[in-house]
Every structure is written in structure tokens, then in C-alpha cells.
matplotlib code that plots the C-alpha trace (Angstrom):
import matplotlib.pyplot as plt

x = [37.1, 33.9, 32.0, 33.6, 32.7, 29.2, 28.7, 30.0, 27.5, 24.7, 25.8, 25.8, 22.5, 21.0, 22.3, 20.9, 17.6, 17.5, 18.1, 16.0, 13.0, 11.4, 11.2, 14.3, 15.1, 18.3, 21.0, 20.3, 22.5, 20.7, 17.3, 18.4, 19.5, 16.1, 14.4, 16.4, 15.4, 11.7, 12.0, 13.5, 11.0, 8.0, 8.7, 5.9, 7.8, 9.1, 5.8, 4.1, 6.8, 5.8, 2.1, -0.7, -2.3, -1.7, -4.5, -4.3, -6.9, -5.8, -7.4, -6.7, -8.6, -6.4, -7.8, -11.3, -11.5, -10.3, -12.8, -15.7, -14.9, -15.0, -17.7, -19.8, -17.5, -14.3, -11.5, -8.9, -5.7, -3.6, -0.2, -1.6, -4.6, -6.9, -8.5, -10.1, -6.5, -6.4, -6.5, -8.7, -8.2, -5.8, -5.6, -2.8, -1.9, 0.7, -2.1, -3.8, -4.1, -7.2, -7.1, -9.8, -9.5, -11.9, -12.8, -11.9, -11.3, -8.8, -8.4, -4.9, -3.7, -0.1, -1.1, -1.4, -5.3, -7.0, -10.7, -11.5, -14.4, -14.8, -17.2, -19.3, -19.7, -22.3, -19.8, -21.9, -20.1, -20.2, -18.0, -16.7, -13.6, -11.2, -7.6, -4.6, -1.7, 1.2, 3.5, 7.0, 6.5, 3.4, 3.3, 0.2, 1.0, -0.5, 0.3, 3.4, 3.3, 7.0, 8.2, 10.3, 13.5, 14.8, 15.8, 12.1, 11.4, 13.8, 16.0, 18.3, 19.1, 15.5, 13.8, 14.5, 13.6, 12.1, 10.8, 11.7, 10.6, 9.1, 5.7, 3.4, 5.3, 5.0, 7.6, 6.6, 8.5, 7.8, 9.6, 9.5, 9.9, 11.4, 9.7, 11.8, 10.6, 7.1, 6.7, 8.1, 5.5, 2.4, 3.6, 5.0, 2.7, -0.5, 0.0, -1.2, 0.1, 2.1, 0.4, 3.0, 2.1, 4.4, 4.4, 5.4, 5.2, 4.2, 4.9, 3.8, 5.4, 5.6, 8.6, 10.1, 9.3, 9.3, 6.2, 4.2, 0.7, 0.0, 1.7, 0.3, 1.3, 0.1, 0.0, 1.3, 1.2, -2.2, -3.4, -4.9, -3.0, -4.7, -4.0, -3.5, -2.8, -2.6, -2.3, -3.4, -1.9, -3.4, -1.8, -3.3, -6.9, -9.8, -10.5, -13.6, -16.7, -16.3, -13.2, -14.8, -17.8, -15.8, -14.0, -17.4, -18.9, -16.2, -15.8, -19.3, -22.4, -26.2, -26.1, -23.9, -20.1, -17.6, -14.0, -11.6, -8.0, -5.3, -1.8, 1.2, 3.6, 2.3, 4.9, 2.8, 3.0, 4.5, 6.5, 8.4, 7.3, 9.5, 9.1, 8.5, 4.9, 2.6, -0.8, -3.9, -6.9, -10.1, -14.0, -15.9, -19.3, -21.7, -21.7, -18.4, -15.6, -12.1, -8.9, -5.1, -2.2, 1.0, 4.5, 4.6, 8.2, 6.4, 4.1, 1.6, -0.9, -3.9, -4.9, -7.7, -5.7, -2.6, -0.5, -1.1, -2.3, -5.7, -5.8, -8.7, -11.2, -14.3, -15.5, -16.2, -20.0, -19.5, -21.6, -19.3, -16.0, -13.0, -9.4, -6.9, -3.2, -1.0, 2.2, 4.7, 7.6, 10.2, 9.6]
y = [27.3, 28.8, 27.0, 23.6, 24.2, 25.2, 21.9, 19.9, 21.4, 20.8, 17.2, 16.7, 18.4, 16.3, 13.1, 14.2, 14.9, 11.6, 9.8, 12.0, 13.5, 10.0, 6.5, 4.7, 1.1, 1.1, 3.5, 5.7, 3.5, 0.4, 2.1, 3.1, -0.6, -1.7, 0.5, -1.2, -4.7, -3.7, -2.6, -5.8, -7.9, -6.2, -6.6, -8.3, -11.2, -12.3, -11.7, -14.2, -16.7, -16.6, -16.1, -17.5, -14.0, -10.3, -7.9, -4.2, -1.6, 1.7, 5.0, 8.3, 10.9, 13.8, 13.0, 12.3, 15.6, 17.5, 15.7, 16.4, 20.0, 20.3, 22.5, 21.3, 21.2, 21.5, 18.9, 17.9, 19.9, 16.8, 16.2, 12.8, 14.4, 11.7, 11.1, 7.9, 6.2, 6.5, 2.9, 1.8, -2.0, -4.7, -8.4, -10.5, -14.2, -16.2, -16.6, -13.2, -9.7, -7.6, -3.8, -1.4, 2.3, 5.2, 4.8, 1.2, -2.3, -4.7, -8.4, -9.4, -12.8, -14.3, -15.5, -11.8, -11.9, -9.0, -8.4, -4.7, -2.7, 1.0, 3.1, 6.2, 9.3, 7.7, 4.8, 2.3, -0.1, 1.4, -1.1, -4.7, -5.6, -8.5, -7.2, -9.0, -7.4, -7.6, -4.9, -6.0, -4.5, -6.3, -7.5, -9.1, -8.1, -4.5, -3.0, -2.8, -1.5, -0.4, 1.6, 0.2, 1.8, 1.9, 5.5, 6.3, 4.3, 6.2, 9.2, 9.7, 13.3, 14.4, 12.1, 11.7, 8.6, 10.0, 6.8, 3.1, 0.7, -2.8, -3.3, -6.5, -8.2, -5.2, -2.7, 1.0, 3.6, 7.3, 9.2, 13.1, 14.3, 17.7, 20.1, 18.6, 15.0, 16.2, 17.9, 14.9, 12.6, 14.8, 15.1, 11.7, 9.5, 11.3, 13.1, 16.4, 20.0, 20.7, 23.1, 23.5, 20.2, 18.7, 14.9, 12.4, 8.6, 6.0, 2.3, -0.8, -4.0, -7.5, -7.3, -10.7, -10.7, -7.0, -7.4, -4.3, -4.2, -0.6, 2.5, 6.0, 9.4, 12.3, 16.1, 17.9, 21.4, 22.2, 22.8, 19.4, 16.5, 14.7, 11.4, 11.9, 8.3, 4.9, 1.3, -1.5, -5.0, -8.4, -11.8, -15.2, -13.9, -14.5, -11.7, -9.5, -11.0, -8.6, -10.3, -13.6, -11.9, -10.1, -13.4, -15.1, -12.3, -12.7, -16.4, -17.7, -16.6, -17.3, -16.2, -16.9, -17.4, -17.3, -18.1, -15.4, -15.5, -12.9, -13.7, -11.3, -11.9, -15.4, -17.8, -18.7, -15.2, -14.7, -11.7, -12.1, -10.0, -8.0, -10.3, -14.0, -15.3, -14.7, -16.4, -15.8, -17.9, -17.3, -17.4, -14.2, -13.3, -11.8, -8.1, -7.6, -5.8, -7.1, -5.0, -5.3, -3.2, -3.1, -2.1, 1.6, 0.9, -0.9, 0.0, -2.7, -3.9, -6.2, -9.1, -11.6, -14.6, -16.4, -15.7, -12.0, -11.3, -9.9, -6.6, -6.4, -3.6, -2.3, -3.3, -6.8, -7.5, -8.8, -11.9, -14.3, -16.0, -13.6, -14.2, -11.3, -11.6, -8.7, -8.0, -5.6, -3.6, -1.7, 2.1]
z = [19.5, 20.7, 18.0, 19.0, 22.6, 21.6, 19.6, 22.5, 24.8, 22.3, 22.1, 25.9, 26.2, 23.5, 25.2, 28.5, 27.0, 25.2, 28.5, 30.7, 28.7, 28.1, 29.5, 28.2, 28.9, 26.7, 25.1, 22.1, 20.0, 21.1, 20.5, 17.0, 16.4, 17.7, 15.1, 12.3, 13.8, 13.7, 10.2, 9.0, 11.0, 9.4, 5.8, 4.1, 2.7, 6.1, 7.8, 5.2, 6.1, 9.8, 9.4, 7.2, 6.9, 7.5, 8.3, 8.5, 9.6, 8.1, 9.6, 8.0, 10.0, 8.5, 5.0, 6.2, 8.0, 4.9, 2.7, 5.0, 5.0, 1.1, -0.4, -3.4, -6.4, -4.5, -4.8, -2.1, -2.2, -2.6, -4.1, -5.1, -6.9, -6.0, -2.6, -4.0, -3.7, 0.2, 1.7, 4.6, 5.0, 3.7, 4.0, 2.6, 2.3, 0.2, -2.4, -2.6, -1.4, -0.8, -0.5, 0.0, -0.9, -0.9, -4.6, -5.4, -4.1, -5.5, -5.0, -6.4, -7.0, -7.6, -11.1, -12.2, -12.3, -10.4, -9.6, -9.3, -8.2, -8.9, -6.8, -7.7, -5.6, -3.4, -2.6, -4.6, -7.1, -10.5, -12.4, -12.1, -14.0, -14.4, -15.0, -16.4, -14.8, -17.1, -15.7, -14.7, -11.3, -10.5, -6.8, -5.6, -2.0, -2.1, 1.4, 3.6, 7.2, 6.7, 3.7, 0.9, 2.2, 5.7, 5.3, 5.1, 8.3, 10.7, 10.0, 12.9, 11.6, 11.7, 14.2, 17.9, 19.9, 23.1, 24.6, 24.2, 26.9, 27.3, 29.2, 29.4, 26.6, 24.3, 23.1, 23.2, 21.1, 20.9, 18.2, 17.5, 14.0, 13.2, 10.8, 7.7, 8.5, 9.4, 6.1, 4.4, 6.2, 5.2, 1.6, 0.9, 3.0, 3.1, -0.2, 1.0, 1.1, 4.3, 6.7, 9.6, 11.1, 13.7, 13.9, 16.4, 15.8, 18.3, 17.6, 19.6, 18.7, 20.1, 22.5, 21.3, 17.6, 17.0, 14.7, 14.8, 16.5, 15.9, 14.6, 14.9, 13.6, 15.7, 14.9, 18.0, 16.5, 17.6, 21.2, 21.2, 19.7, 16.9, 15.3, 11.6, 10.4, 12.1, 11.1, 13.4, 12.5, 13.2, 12.3, 11.5, 11.7, 9.3, 6.8, 6.9, 5.3, 2.3, 1.2, 0.5, -0.9, -3.5, -4.6, -4.9, -6.9, -9.5, -9.4, -9.0, -10.9, -11.0, -14.7, -17.7, -17.4, -20.3, -20.9, -20.7, -22.0, -22.0, -23.4, -23.5, -26.2, -27.3, -28.3, -31.4, -32.7, -36.1, -34.6, -31.5, -28.6, -26.3, -23.4, -22.7, -22.9, -19.9, -20.0, -17.9, -18.2, -16.1, -16.1, -16.9, -15.5, -18.1, -18.0, -16.2, -18.0, -18.9, -19.1, -18.7, -17.6, -19.6, -18.6, -19.6, -21.0, -23.9, -26.7, -27.6, -30.2, -29.3, -31.6, -31.7, -32.8, -31.2, -34.4, -33.8, -37.5, -36.8, -34.9, -32.4, -33.1, -31.4, -27.8, -26.4, -25.9, -22.4, -23.3, -25.0, -24.9, -25.3, -26.2, -26.5, -27.6, -26.8, -28.6, -27.0, -28.3, -26.4, -26.7]

ax = plt.figure().add_subplot(projection="3d")
ax.plot(x, y, z, "-o")
ax.set_aspect("equal")
plt.show()
């Protein structure tokens, strides 16, 4: 009986705190429903039906601070294992997606062709490659402001909505995460080892459309609160100049250009492939590399002829037409 009374008191106190500890325009139930509406409104596919472009400025001061503190020869203690994969800018339309990371930049297209820069330790371009993306999970849109699953967006067991109010046409939401959810965020989103951070999430959306303008994650465990990760979104804006510069770098050339052809499981093959044919044709600048990514569920052999009788050997000279035919087999 004491336990039941205790639980009831906790429930009453939690409800009181929800209503009184922050600025609330609506009830807890309505706020939770609002969080679900925000999640649905910010799925990339829906955003691209309402806008011609999506632009995301991604800041990661948590990682930047850790990288800056590294000694010579040290590597970042990261569960991801590669700080080069952290994103800083993304721009997406219905035709292509551009995403910049610490160690590379990708320009993805719906026809499965991808332009790719690799950077060296000084941040200079070390390699330029054309990629044929044959994976079954290929998606040219490469960044989403909300996670794939709504359970990763808001967890009412481990997150508490402290503020939910409208001001000047914007919806403002403040959410506190408990230790379990804070740990999950640090490890799953930032891919770093958890160090007792306590995280709160601040969201600003358009009050009518629920489209996110900015989302920030803030570490409250230290004496001075610090933003550890943020994304600022803009819609229907022109891309940064670097986006068009990259496209021109791969599609235009002052020097020689050659014909590139990559075919997955060609219909002309004497041996049926594991999947239907996928064909990618493009122009190749002299000196650039060509590669491809295959679904890891399949083994494959590369040929130089459409009948798939001559196995490719050696490396391409980067100064001639190239055709490669890839035959897959289920592992």
C-alpha cells in the first residue's frame, strides 16, 4: 500500500513539475503528440515534396574540441572509429544530394552515380573518384534531420518535455534527457565514449508547418552549459558555391574526357546475375578514378565484356574509355 501511495505521489509531483517547471502552452499529452507531428513533418521525402531544396548546416563542437586536444599520433576515442565521417554540411534536392564530411565530400545522384573527394591530413583533395552505387540500400538523399525511427526521436520514458510554447510564429521546445538517453545520444549520434554528459535538446520549428529551423543538443553536466551538436535548416535556398564547383569539376574538363560504363548483372551475360541489370553511363575526366560499391550480401566478379567471359585484370590507366561488367552471386 505504501508503494502505491508513493507511486501516486511521484506521478502527481511529475505532473506538477511538467506544468510548472517550464513554459507550457499545452498539456503533456498534447506536447508528446506535437513531438510526433514534428517527426512526421521533417522526414526527407515529405520535405522534398514541399520544397525544391533542403540545406543543413551541421556543427559538432563536441568532436571538434576532442580532435583539437589530440596529441601527435593519437586517434579519437570514438565508437565509430573514424572522425573523418563526421558531417558538417548537406544540401539536397529531388535530383541530387551533397554532403561534406571531415575527410570526404559526396555528390550523390538518383541514377546511382556518385562523385567523391577524399582529403588528406591537411584537408587538401587527395583523390577524385566516380562511384557506381549498386547497393540495394542506396539512397541519394544522404542526411536527415530526424532519425529513421520515431523511437529515436522522442522517448517519453527517458525524456521530459520542460517547455513547449509558441512565439513570433515559431514553436520552441526544451527537452531534458536522463542519463540513459544522454548516454545513448553521445554513443549513437556522436559515436563517442560516454563521459557522464547530461543532455538537453532544444528545438525550434515553424509553428504552422512543424518544419525544423534549428535543433541543438546541450551538455548541462558542467558548470557552464555547452552545445555539443546542432543542425540549422533552411528551405528553398541556393546551395553554397562549393556544390556547383564540385559538379563542374567532375562533369566539365579542360583536358581529355572518356566514356565510362558500369553495368551490374548485364542482360547480355551468358550467366544470369543475381539481380536485374543496372546500367550507369557517364563521362570520365582523365586522371580521375573509377570505383563501385556492391551489396555486401553478394560476391561478384568483374569482366571487360558484356557477355561476362573475360575477367578484368590489372588497373585502369585513367586515360582511355572504360567499360566494366559486374556479375553478382548470392553469398
